[in-house]
C-alpha positions, 0 to 999 in steps of 0.5 A: 945847534938850531934855536929859536924863540917860542911865544905863547899867546895869552888873551888872543886864544880867546878871540874868535873869527878875527883871532887870525887878524890879532896873530897877524898884528902880533907878528908885525909887531914883533918883527918890527921890535927885532928889525935891528937885531936880525932877520926873523921868520914868523909862523904860527902854530897851535896858539904859539907864535914862532920867531926863527932867526935866519941869521946869526943874531944875539937871541938874548937881546931878542928875548928882551925885546920881545918880552915887552911886546903886548899880546905875548903871555910867555916866551922862551929860548928853545932848541930845536930837535927831530922828533927822535927820543935819543936825539932829544935826550942827548940835545937837552943834556947838550943845551942845558949843560951850563944851567944843570952843572950849576944846579943841585935839583932838577925836574923835567916837564913834557908837553905832547901835542904830537899824540903820534910821538911815543913815548907818552909824557909821564915816560919822557919825564922818567926816562929823560930824567934818568938819563940826565942824572947819569949825565950829571950824577951831582943832581937830585930830582926835586918836582916841587921846587926844582932849581932847573926845569927842563922842558920838553914840548913835542909839536907838529914841526918838531921837538922843542927844548927849554927851560922855564918860560919867561913872562911875557907883557900880556895884553893885546896888539898894539894898535888893534883897539885903535888909537888915542892921544895921551896927554903926556906932562912929564911926570910919574902918572901920564907914562903909566896911563900910556902903557896901561892903555897901550896894553889894551891894544891902543896905539898912541901919539902923545901931546905935551904942553910947553910954557917957555920960558916958564919951563926949560928946554930940559923939560922937553927933552924929559918928555922925549926921554919918557917917549923913549922909554915907553916905546919898546912896549907901546911902539912908535910915538908921535909927540906933538909939543904945544907952546902953551905960554900965551894961553897961560899968560892970558888966563893969569891976566884976564881970569880969577885966580882960583879957576886958573888951573880948571880953565888951563886944563879945559884949554889943554882938553880941547887943543888935544881933541883937535890934535887927536882927530886930525891923527885919527884918534878915537880918545884922549888918555890922561894920568889923573887919579881921583882927588890926587890934587885939586884939578881931580876932584870929581866936579873938576874933571866933569868940567875939563871933559866938557871941553874935550870932543873925545872920550877921556880915558883914565886908566890910573883913576882909582890907583894910589901914588904907590901903585902908580909908582910900582908900575912906573919903576917897572917900565923904567920911566919912575927915574926920569919922571922925577927929574927936576924940570917943572912942566906946564902945570906947574906955572901960575899955580893959584894959592886956593884952587877951585876944587868944586867948580861948576860948569857955568861958573867956569864958562863964565869965568874964562869968557874974558879969553879970545878962545878961538884965536888961542886954540888956533895959534896953539894947534898951528905952532905945535911941533911934532917928532916921531920916537921909536 
């Protein structure tokens, strides 16, 4: 029995003359995700991409991986039949035998894009339903809430038989909207922010700020683990780890305490902007949410943005914590994010942080620092690793 995976393109179907480029990028991303599952042939027709295995492989694993590829709205593992109705009936009973044997109710749904095929869709549903009732006499038809839906698609190349579709990840193919640098702290919010921007077609690098000895090696391992959790959705992520201890120590020694956090965030923005530019990124991505913490008031965000030389994207800016946690659980980053290893944002936290800073006051407060030297040392001391 020949099987393949049918992948339905969602938002891509709204594209115009550049639709082919989006579909080609989507097939490239899908092929890369399946490279260690087996060899697959990919081709497209009628707003559907076909993933046909060229050797024995784990199709369940293939479906699981493809369900996380941005750009697909739905997918189905399907059996391939010749376009002969008798053959379709026999293969439907054989292919879905296990599901139908365990179910109490079912219905048949038919889609006929090849209008030359007979019978028509209503007759396919009626006749195939009657055939399956003879094969599985314990079944009853329920057209409203069936336990199993037998779907038959008559297409250009063949007929395809499958059950209900698996939801896809949606969005756009990663890489089609450019690249961005994600400031990845190790908390709950920033992995969710990266996931959301990858869904809009951005490929990501990640910039993490470490502060040994104030933060442990396990905190850095935690961030690498988060990248591994994100990569099934976001693709390969190049993670840059910046040693931030010297900058934080200088801020503590030379700057007013209530400005510690805002000055630290400004240095992060500037360093991340430079690393992003060197890696051909067009924006920064952060997990900031308005008023979640003291450094995320509107006036504080304006001061940090002033230090960035690239646009700053904040996809979770209007979400509350529970909404962010729901997505974190969905993408399996939550349990890793809450591991009790502090990141550098917890180092030298002021007792009364400034919540309504003015830019000229912040610039005056940080003027005692050897700005260029600190930035230079941090960037040139950064180390990188590719994950995914």
